[in-house]
C-alpha positions as CSV (number, residue, x, y, z in Angstrom):
1,X,0.0,0.0,0.0
2,X,1.2,3.5,-0.9
3,X,0.7,6.6,1.2
4,X,-1.7,7.8,-1.5
5,X,-3.9,4.7,-1.4
6,X,-3.9,4.8,2.4
7,X,-5.0,8.5,2.3
8,X,-7.8,7.6,-0.1
9,X,-9.0,4.8,2.2
10,X,-8.8,7.1,5.1
11,X,-11.0,9.8,3.6
12,X,-13.6,7.2,2.5
13,X,-14.6,6.7,6.2
14,X,-17.7,8.6,7.3
15,X,-16.1,9.4,10.8
16,X,-13.4,11.5,9.1
17,X,-15.9,13.7,7.3
18,X,-18.0,13.9,10.5
19,X,-15.0,15.3,12.4
20,X,-14.1,17.7,9.7
21,X,-17.6,19.0,9.3
22,X,-18.0,19.5,13.0
23,X,-14.7,21.3,13.1
24,X,-16.0,23.8,10.5
25,X,-19.2,24.2,12.5
26,X,-17.1,24.8,15.7
27,X,-15.0,27.4,14.0
28,X,-18.1,29.1,12.7
29,X,-19.7,29.2,16.2
30,X,-16.4,30.5,17.6
31,X,-16.7,33.4,15.2
32,X,-20.2,34.4,16.4
33,X,-19.0,34.9,20.0
34,X,-15.3,35.4,19.6
35,X,-12.9,35.3,22.5
36,X,-9.6,37.3,22.4
37,X,-6.8,36.0,20.2
38,X,-4.9,35.1,23.3
39,X,-7.8,33.2,24.8
40,X,-8.4,31.4,21.6
41,X,-4.8,30.4,21.2
42,X,-4.6,29.3,24.8
43,X,-7.8,27.1,24.4
44,X,-6.4,25.5,21.3
45,X,-3.0,24.9,23.1
46,X,-4.8,23.5,26.1
47,X,-6.8,21.1,23.9
48,X,-3.6,19.9,22.3
49,X,-1.9,19.3,25.6
50,X,-4.8,17.6,27.4
51,X,-5.7,15.3,24.5
52,X,-2.8,12.8,24.8
53,X,-3.4,12.4,28.5
54,X,-7.2,11.9,28.1
55,X,-6.4,9.3,25.4
56,X,-3.9,7.5,27.6
57,X,-6.2,7.4,30.6
58,X,-9.1,6.1,28.6
59,X,-7.1,3.6,26.7
60,X,-5.3,2.2,29.8
61,X,-7.9,2.4,32.5
62,X,-11.2,2.0,30.6
63,X,-10.6,0.1,27.3
64,X,-8.1,-2.2,28.8
65,X,-9.9,-2.7,32.1
66,X,-12.2,-5.8,32.4
67,X,-15.2,-4.2,34.1
68,X,-16.7,-3.3,30.7
69,X,-17.3,-6.8,29.5
70,X,-18.6,-7.9,32.9
71,X,-21.7,-5.7,32.6
72,X,-24.5,-6.1,30.0
73,X,-24.8,-2.3,30.0
74,X,-21.2,-1.8,28.6
75,X,-20.3,-5.1,27.0
76,X,-21.5,-4.2,23.5
77,X,-19.8,-0.8,23.6
78,X,-16.5,-2.5,24.7
79,X,-16.8,-5.1,22.0
80,X,-17.3,-2.5,19.3
81,X,-14.6,0.0,20.4
82,X,-11.8,-2.2,21.5
83,X,-12.3,-6.0,21.7
84,X,-13.1,-6.4,18.0
85,X,-10.1,-4.1,17.2
86,X,-7.7,-6.3,19.2
87,X,-9.1,-9.5,17.9
88,X,-8.5,-8.4,14.3
89,X,-6.2,-5.4,14.4
90,X,-6.1,-4.8,10.7
91,X,-9.9,-4.8,10.2
92,X,-10.7,-1.4,8.7
93,X,-14.3,-1.2,9.8
94,X,-13.4,-1.2,13.5
95,X,-10.1,0.6,13.1
96,X,-11.9,3.9,13.6
97,X,-13.5,4.8,16.9
98,X,-17.3,4.7,17.1
99,X,-18.8,8.2,16.8
100,X,-21.2,7.6,19.7
101,X,-18.2,7.2,22.0
102,X,-15.6,9.5,20.4
103,X,-17.7,12.6,20.0
104,X,-19.0,12.9,23.6
105,X,-15.4,12.3,24.8
106,X,-14.0,15.0,22.6
107,X,-16.7,17.5,23.8
108,X,-16.1,16.7,27.5
109,X,-12.3,16.9,27.1
110,X,-12.2,20.2,25.3
111,X,-15.3,22.4,25.8
112,X,-15.1,22.9,29.6
113,X,-11.5,23.9,29.6
114,X,-12.0,26.2,26.6
115,X,-15.1,27.8,28.4
116,X,-13.0,28.4,31.5
117,X,-10.3,30.1,29.4
118,X,-12.5,32.4,27.3
119,X,-16.2,31.6,27.2
120,X,-18.1,30.3,24.2
121,X,-15.6,31.4,21.5
122,X,-12.7,29.7,23.2
123,X,-14.8,26.6,24.0
124,X,-15.7,26.2,20.3
125,X,-12.1,26.8,19.3
126,X,-10.9,24.1,21.7
127,X,-13.6,21.7,20.4
128,X,-12.5,22.3,16.8
129,X,-8.9,21.7,17.8
130,X,-10.0,18.4,19.5
131,X,-11.8,17.3,16.4
132,X,-8.9,18.0,14.1
133,X,-6.5,16.3,16.5
134,X,-8.8,13.3,16.4
135,X,-8.4,13.2,12.6
136,X,-4.6,13.2,12.9
137,X,-4.8,10.4,15.5
138,X,-7.0,8.3,13.2
139,X,-4.8,8.9,10.2
140,X,-1.7,7.8,12.2
141,X,-3.7,4.9,13.5
142,X,-4.3,3.8,9.9
143,X,-0.6,4.1,9.1
144,X,0.1,1.9,12.1
145,X,-2.3,-0.8,11.1
146,X,-2.6,-0.8,7.3
147,X,0.1,-2.4,5.1
148,X,2.1,0.7,4.6
149,X,5.8,1.0,5.6
150,X,6.6,4.5,6.7
151,X,9.9,6.0,5.4
152,X,10.0,8.5,8.2
153,X,11.9,7.0,11.2
154,X,9.8,8.8,13.8
155,X,6.6,7.5,12.3
156,X,8.1,4.0,11.8
157,X,9.0,3.9,15.5
158,X,5.4,4.9,16.5
159,X,4.1,2.1,14.3
160,X,6.5,-0.5,15.8
161,X,5.5,0.5,19.4
162,X,1.8,0.4,18.5
163,X,2.0,-3.0,16.8
164,X,3.9,-4.3,19.8
165,X,0.8,-3.3,21.8
166,X,-1.4,-5.3,19.5
167,X,0.8,-8.3,18.8
168,X,3.1,-8.7,21.7
169,X,1.9,-7.2,25.0
170,X,-1.2,-5.1,25.4
171,X,-0.1,-3.9,28.8
172,X,1.9,-0.9,27.6
173,X,2.5,1.5,24.7
174,X,-1.0,3.0,25.1
175,X,-0.2,6.0,23.0
176,X,-1.1,6.5,19.3
177,X,1.0,9.5,18.2
178,X,2.3,10.5,21.7
179,X,4.1,8.1,24.0
180,X,5.1,10.7,26.6
181,X,2.6,9.6,29.1
182,X,3.7,6.0,28.6
183,X,7.2,7.1,29.5
184,X,6.0,9.0,32.6
185,X,3.8,6.2,33.9
186,X,6.3,3.4,33.1
187,X,4.3,1.7,30.4
188,X,6.6,2.5,27.5
189,X,8.5,-0.5,26.2
190,X,10.4,-1.8,23.2
191,X,9.5,-5.3,22.0
192,X,12.9,-6.7,23.0
193,X,12.4,-5.5,26.6
194,X,9.6,-8.0,27.1
195,X,10.8,-11.4,25.9
196,X,7.4,-13.2,26.5
197,X,4.2,-12.5,24.6
198,X,1.1,-11.7,26.7
199,X,-1.4,-14.5,26.6
200,X,-4.2,-12.0,26.5
201,X,-2.8,-9.7,23.8
202,X,-5.7,-10.5,21.4
203,X,-8.7,-11.3,23.6
204,X,-7.9,-8.7,26.4
205,X,-8.8,-11.3,29.0
206,X,-12.1,-12.3,27.5
207,X,-11.3,-16.0,27.2
208,X,-13.6,-19.0,27.3
209,X,-13.9,-18.9,31.0
210,X,-14.7,-15.2,31.1
211,X,-17.3,-15.8,28.3
212,X,-19.0,-18.4,30.4
213,X,-19.3,-16.0,33.3
214,X,-20.0,-12.9,31.3
215,X,-21.6,-14.1,28.1
216,X,-22.8,-10.7,26.6
217,X,-19.8,-10.1,24.3
218,X,-19.8,-13.8,23.2
219,X,-23.5,-13.6,22.4
220,X,-22.8,-10.7,20.1
221,X,-19.9,-12.6,18.5
222,X,-21.2,-16.2,18.1
223,X,-18.7,-16.9,15.4
224,X,-15.7,-15.7,17.5
225,X,-14.6,-18.2,20.0
226,X,-12.0,-16.1,21.9
227,X,-9.3,-18.7,22.4
228,X,-9.4,-20.1,18.9
229,X,-9.5,-16.7,17.2
230,X,-6.6,-15.6,19.4
231,X,-4.6,-18.6,18.4
232,X,-5.3,-17.9,14.8
233,X,-4.2,-14.4,15.2
234,X,-0.9,-15.5,16.9
235,X,-0.1,-17.5,13.8
236,X,-0.3,-14.2,11.8
237,X,1.9,-12.3,14.2
238,X,4.1,-9.7,12.7
């Protein structure tokens, strides 16, 4: 796959156009009740700084927790936004986040801090920044999963770390484009630093025993027996 074909595939997904459209709407609303230039810049900067931390926290302590598959209220959401992605990391349909989870998260992460900085105008500027940053994250996520080999060393290192998260040990390398918080919290690793592969790297702990006790994810995936699918994925390890 070339960068051009990857870009074409990226822009065919409805989530990308939703983020871009909402970013335009946010910028327009920001213009109706504009904050000062300093407040607007500070809100955009704050959104850019808080975004990697929010992503790290959600990825580590929500998506990789096990409480979500234990409740019938959250099992289907967890299955869609993370279990399916880890079970088949290269499946394009679940490579992008689900809008019903990403959009509320972006709003909650950006609007309050923008409002505190400069009211409605700054809040909308922060929201627009969050939506555009999400597009960047999703594009890099495509680079990390689709069969494209980056020539840029920095991007290649990001891809290697993310693929280690998916194919070697899911307990680390939670970042997508930014691994600073992994470094701060001690979860950053290189593949050679962990000689043994995690037994739950594909099923995230939802094995046959867990499926018997908490059947809701399994009922939504009757054709996916966790242990057998994980074994099949291991045979395709990169």
